[in-house]
C-alpha positions in Angstrom: 58.7 37.6 -102.7 60.7 37.0 -105.9 60.4 40.5 -107.5 63.8 41.6 -106.2 67.2 39.8 -105.6 67.5 38.4 -102.0 69.1 40.5 -99.3 71.9 39.1 -97.2 72.6 40.2 -93.6 75.5 39.3 -91.3 73.6 40.8 -88.4 71.5 38.3 -86.6 67.9 39.7 -86.7 65.1 37.9 -84.8 62.3 36.3 -86.6 60.0 39.1 -85.7 62.3 41.7 -87.1 62.8 39.5 -90.2 59.1 39.5 -90.9 59.1 43.3 -90.7 62.2 43.6 -92.9 60.7 41.1 -95.6 57.6 43.1 -95.7 59.5 46.3 -96.3 62.0 44.8 -98.7 59.4 42.9 -100.8 61.9 40.0 -101.1 63.6 37.4 -98.8 66.4 38.2 -96.4 69.0 35.6 -95.6 70.8 36.0 -92.1 74.1 34.3 -92.4 76.3 35.0 -89.2 79.1 32.7 -90.1 81.8 34.8 -91.8 82.9 32.3 -94.5 79.4 31.3 -95.4 78.4 34.9 -95.5 81.3 35.8 -97.9 80.2 32.9 -100.2 76.6 34.0 -100.2 76.8 37.7 -101.2 77.7 37.2 -104.9 74.3 38.1 -106.2 73.2 40.4 -103.4 72.0 43.9 -104.3 71.6 44.9 -100.6 73.8 43.8 -97.7 73.5 44.6 -93.9 76.9 44.1 -92.3 80.5 44.9 -93.0 82.7 43.9 -96.0 86.4 43.4 -96.4 88.5 45.4 -99.0 87.8 42.8 -101.7 84.2 43.5 -101.5 83.8 44.1 -105.2 85.1 40.6 -106.0 82.8 39.1 -103.4 79.7 41.2 -104.2 79.9 42.6 -107.8 76.1 43.4 -107.8 76.1 45.3 -104.5 74.3 48.6 -104.7 73.6 49.4 -101.0 75.4 48.6 -97.8 73.5 49.1 -94.5 76.0 49.3 -91.7 74.8 47.9 -88.3 77.0 50.4 -86.5 76.8 54.2 -86.2 80.5 54.6 -86.8 82.0 53.3 -90.0 85.7 54.1 -89.4 86.4 50.5 -89.8 85.7 51.1 -93.5 88.0 54.2 -93.8 90.5 52.4 -95.9 87.9 50.6 -97.9 87.1 51.6 -101.5 83.4 51.1 -100.8 83.4 54.6 -99.3 84.8 56.4 -102.3 82.4 58.5 -104.5 83.0 56.3 -107.5 82.2 53.0 -105.7 78.6 52.9 -107.1 77.5 51.8 -103.6 75.2 53.7 -101.3 76.4 53.3 -97.7 74.0 54.0 -94.8 74.9 54.0 -91.0 73.2 52.9 -87.9 73.4 56.4 -86.5 70.7 57.3 -84.0 69.9 53.8 -82.6 72.3 54.3 -79.7 71.1 57.7 -78.4 69.3 56.3 -75.3 71.8 53.8 -74.0 74.9 55.9 -74.7 73.4 59.0 -73.0 72.6 56.9 -70.0 76.1 55.6 -70.0 77.5 59.1 -70.0 75.6 60.1 -67.0 76.3 56.9 -65.2 80.1 57.6 -65.7 79.7 61.1 -64.5 77.7 60.2 -61.4 80.1 57.4 -60.6 83.0 59.8 -60.7 81.2 62.4 -58.7 80.5 60.0 -55.7 83.8 58.0 -56.0 81.7 54.9 -56.8 84.5 52.7 -57.9 86.3 53.2 -54.6 83.2 52.7 -52.7 82.6 49.3 -54.3 86.2 48.4 -53.6 85.6 49.3 -50.0 82.5 47.0 -49.8 84.6 44.1 -51.2 87.2 44.9 -48.5 84.5 45.0 -45.7 85.6 48.5 -45.0 83.2 51.1 -43.4 84.8 54.4 -42.6 83.5 56.1 -39.5 83.5 59.5 -41.2 82.7 60.0 -44.8 85.3 62.8 -44.9 88.1 60.3 -44.2 89.7 58.2 -46.9 92.7 56.0 -47.2 95.2 57.7 -49.7 97.5 54.6 -49.6 94.8 52.5 -50.9 92.3 54.6 -52.8 94.4 57.7 -53.7 91.2 59.8 -54.1 89.0 61.6 -51.5 85.3 60.7 -51.2 83.8 63.1 -53.7 80.7 65.0 -53.0 80.1 66.6 -56.4 76.7 67.3 -58.0 75.7 67.7 -61.7 73.2 70.4 -60.9 74.3 73.8 -61.8 77.5 72.6 -63.6 78.5 73.3 -67.2 78.6 70.4 -69.7 80.4 70.6 -72.9 79.3 68.3 -75.8 82.0 68.1 -78.5 79.9 66.8 -81.5 76.3 67.8 -81.4 74.8 64.9 -83.5 72.1 62.5 -82.5 73.8 61.2 -79.4 75.0 64.6 -78.5 71.5 66.0 -78.7 70.1 63.4 -76.4 73.0 64.0 -73.9 72.1 67.7 -73.9 68.4 66.9 -73.2 69.3 64.7 -70.2 71.7 67.2 -69.0 69.0 69.9 -69.0 66.8 67.4 -66.8 69.8 67.5 -64.2 69.7 71.2 -64.3 73.1 71.6 -66.1 74.2 74.5 -68.3 74.9 73.0 -71.8 77.5 74.1 -74.4 78.0 72.2 -77.6 80.1 72.3 -80.7 79.0 71.1 -84.2 81.2 71.0 -87.3 78.6 72.9 -89.4 77.6 75.4 -86.8 78.0 79.2 -87.6 78.9 81.8 -85.0 75.7 82.9 -83.3 73.7 80.0 -84.4 71.2 78.8 -81.8 69.9 75.3 -80.9 66.8 74.7 -78.7 68.6 71.9 -76.7 71.6 73.8 -75.6 72.4 77.1 -73.9 75.0 78.0 -76.5 76.2 76.4 -79.7 79.6 77.0 -81.1 81.4 76.1 -84.3 84.2 73.4 -83.9 86.8 76.1 -84.4 85.8 77.6 -81.0 86.2 74.3 -79.1 88.9 75.7 -76.8 86.6 78.4 -75.6 84.0 75.7 -74.7 86.5 73.5 -72.9 87.7 76.4 -70.8 84.3 77.1 -69.4 83.2 73.4 -68.7 83.1 71.1 -65.6 82.3 68.1 -67.7 83.3 67.3 -71.3 81.7 64.6 -73.5 83.4 63.6 -76.8 80.7 62.5 -79.3 82.3 63.2 -82.7 82.7 60.6 -85.4 86.2 59.4 -86.2 87.4 61.0 -89.4 90.7 62.3 -90.7 89.8 65.6 -89.3 88.8 64.4 -85.9 91.7 62.0 -85.2 93.7 63.4 -82.2 91.2 66.2 -82.0 91.8 66.3 -78.3 95.5 66.8 -77.7 97.8 68.8 -75.3 96.4 72.2 -76.1 92.8 71.1 -75.6 93.5 69.1 -72.4 95.4 72.1 -70.8 92.5 74.3 -71.7 90.2 72.3 -69.6 89.8 73.2 -65.9 91.6 71.1 -63.3 88.4 69.8 -61.7 87.0 68.9 -65.1 85.8 65.2 -66.0 86.2 64.0 -69.5 84.0 61.2 -71.0 84.8 59.7 -74.4 82.0 57.5 -76.0 83.3 58.4 -79.6 86.4 56.5 -80.7 89.8 56.2 -78.8 91.8 57.8 -81.6 89.8 61.0 -81.3 92.1 61.7 -78.2 95.8 61.7 -78.2 96.1 58.9 -75.7 99.7 59.5 -74.6 98.9 63.1 -73.8 95.8 62.1 -72.0 97.8 59.8 -69.8 100.0 62.7 -68.8 97.0 64.9 -68.2 95.5 62.3 -65.8 98.7 61.5 -64.0 99.7 65.1 -63.6 96.4 66.5 -62.7 95.7 68.8 -65.7 92.1 67.4 -65.4 90.3 65.6 -62.6 89.5 62.4 -64.3 88.2 60.5 -67.4 85.5 58.0 -68.2 86.7 56.0 -71.2 84.6 53.5 -73.1 87.0 53.5 -76.0 90.7 53.5 -76.3 93.2 54.0 -79.2 94.0 50.3 -79.3 91.3 47.8 -78.6 91.4 45.4 -76.7 93.4 47.7 -74.5 96.7 46.0 -73.7 97.0 44.5 -70.1 100.1 46.7 -69.6 98.3 50.0 -70.2 98.6 52.5 -67.2 95.0 53.3 -67.8 93.9 50.2 -65.9 95.6 51.5 -62.6 94.8 55.1 -62.6 92.5 56.0 -59.7 90.8 58.8 -61.6 89.8 56.7 -64.6 86.6 54.8 -65.1 87.3 52.3 -67.9 84.8 50.1 -69.8 85.5 47.8 -72.8 83.5 49.6 -75.5 80.2 48.7 -74.2 78.3 52.0 -74.1 76.5 51.1 -77.3 75.3 47.8 -76.2 71.6 47.5 -75.3 68.9 45.0 -75.2 66.9 47.1 -77.7 69.7 47.3 -80.3 68.4 44.7 -82.7 64.9 46.0 -82.7 66.0 49.6 -83.3 68.4 48.5 -86.1 65.5 46.6 -87.7 63.3 49.7 -87.5 65.9 51.8 -89.2 66.7 49.2 -91.9 63.0 48.5 -92.7 62.4 52.2 -93.1 65.3 52.5 -95.4 64.1 49.4 -97.3 60.8 51.0 -97.9 62.5 54.3 -99.0 64.8 52.4 -101.2 61.9 50.5 -103.0 60.0 53.8 -103.4 63.1 55.7 -104.8 63.1 58.1 -101.9 66.3 59.4 -100.0 67.6 57.1 -97.4 68.4 58.0 -93.8 72.0 58.2 -92.5 73.7 58.2 -95.9 77.5 58.3 -95.7 78.8 61.6 -97.2 82.4 61.3 -98.5 83.1 65.1 -98.0 82.2 64.9 -94.3 83.8 61.5 -93.7 80.6 60.1 -91.9 
């Protein structure tokens, strides 16, 4: 395996995956998880899997292709590697999270529907209400909910790979599904949703929906996409789930919306600042289900990334178009 320059990966692939990747790459792949050693080892690399700092050109002057292990590459937004004249092809890990993130979304919605966080708290307190209709406002501040997903309307803001899987699962729950897509045209149809809208009609979608899932990439166009106008357009009983990026929502306005009851609640796996500061009011709001950016974590992550990367390696060697190529005009 000496026909091509070696490939360097910061991502820790297993030995099984490395065998698959080496066969596709027709050369060796060096996994170097230590940052300093990695930075020293990419000088001659043509292909890298991982992330690179702003001085990437100095570190890896021969780089031609960067495979990101993540679906979102907003961490590279200020990096010249994403500019059209960088000479580097950048591909993302889009698509490898569809199963686990869609399951997270419905887990959050069902937890909210049944007041699950409050019920777990009651278990810890050894409390057993005699009547399920009773609750303790001084302790829990929310009634026991008896909501169902069946028959409700779900809005998916961002009909990409993850959005599509969420739509498919929602159909299994018997939900009506509306979705927006940046490139959609008025009247365009999609087999996985009841109605597809262009992003310009998002307010119309929000007004109709009982649940709203944010699944857009973070770009200059989507930063603070959800602000006061959008949150006030939502119904008072609506529940918002954000599995995109925290900066897609104006977090100060979201706090007001949750505190003042513009919407019923929110499931947040991402926040504008991460880690979320300990003094953030989001921690204490009874209508928020908060998790530390873990919806993308899965035991199958490494294997799925290896499948995607090996497929792209075969395409690269054959001179074929790669999957998930970053497009500068779109910003993702």
